[in-house]
N, C-alpha and C positions, 0 to 999 in steps of 0.2 A: 145511342148515337156515338159514332166514332169521331175522334179528333185527329187532325193531321199533326205531324210532328211539330209544325210551327206553332201549334196551339197547346203544346204540352204544358202541364202545370207542374211547377216545382213545389216542394213541400210547404213553402210559405204561401202558396196560392198565387204567385205571380207568374207571368209568362217568361220572365227573364230570371236567371238564377240570382239569388241574393248574394251579397258579400258574405264571406265566411263569418260565422258567428263565433265570437271569442267565448270559449268555455274554460273557466278557471278550474283546473283539475290536476291533481297529482295522486298516484296510487296510494300515497301515505294517508290520504283522507279515508280510506276504506278500512274497516275493522270488522272482524268476525266477533259476534257477541251472542250470548244466550238470552239477551233481552227480548222482551215482547215487541219492542220497537225495531222495525227493519231499517231505520234511518242510517245506521253505520255502514250499510252496504249500498245505499242508494246512489252515491256519486258515480260509481262505476256503472251501475245500471242505467243511469241517465245518459252517460256518454255512449254506451252500447246502443241504447234506444235511438238516440239522435243519429248515430251512424247507420243503423239498420234502416231507418226511415229516409235516408238520403239527404239529411240536412248538411249543408256545407259548414263544417265546424273547424275551428282552429284552436287547438289545445294550448292554453297559456298556463305556465307553471305558477301557482300562487306562492306568495311568501307566507310562511307560517307565522302566526302571532306568537308573542312571548308571554311569559308569566306576568310581566309588567303590563302588557296589553290587557290580559284577562283581569288583572287587579284594578283596572279602570272601572270595571263593572261589577266585580265580585270582591268579597273580602279576601285579602292576600293569603291568610291561613287556609281558607277554603280552597283557593286555587292550588296552592302548593300540595295540600292533602290529596286533592283529586288527581293531579298530575303524577303524584308519587304512588297512587293506588292505595292510599290509607283511608280514603273516604269514598262513598258511592258517587259515581258521576250521574248525569241525567239519565243514564241507561240503567240505573239502579244496580250497578255492579262496580267492582274495583278492577276491572280488566286492564291490564297494562297495554293491551292492543288498542282499546278504546281511548285510554288516556293519551297514548302516543298520537292518535288520529285527531284529537281535539284541536291542537294548534293549527293543523293543516285545514281542517274543515272551516274553522272560523277565519283562518287566513284567506281561504278561497273567497269567502263572502266579502271580506274587507278588500282584497285585491281587485275584485270585480267592481266594487263601488267607486274606486278611485278614477278609472278612466270614464265612467259614466258621469261622475260629478265634474270632471275636467271638461268633458264635451257638452255638459249641460243639456243632455238629450235623454229621452226615454224611448223605449220601443213603441211603435205605433200599433202593433198587432196584439 
């Protein structure tokens, strides 16, 4: 069955285009790693996938977290060692590229939570 243009569906499934989705992303989040985990490359892949599927996105630059922020959840010496490349990260390596991406990846998550908490809303879908 064919639809006429007035009934076209947008990626979110509605007949009207949704507002732009804020996506907290910076290229600094991405790191090449020899780890078995592909996670270090996923942020760029997610952005590319959303764009390829026609989702209306708005890229928002996250603020990177600091060593002090990491130390709220981890031992300070551990944080400093991982960021300096002296101890394995969660990717089981000491890659300086991965270490440099960690503040940005965590910062992206933290940056995204702030407006959600301020709005006191969650996505319906």
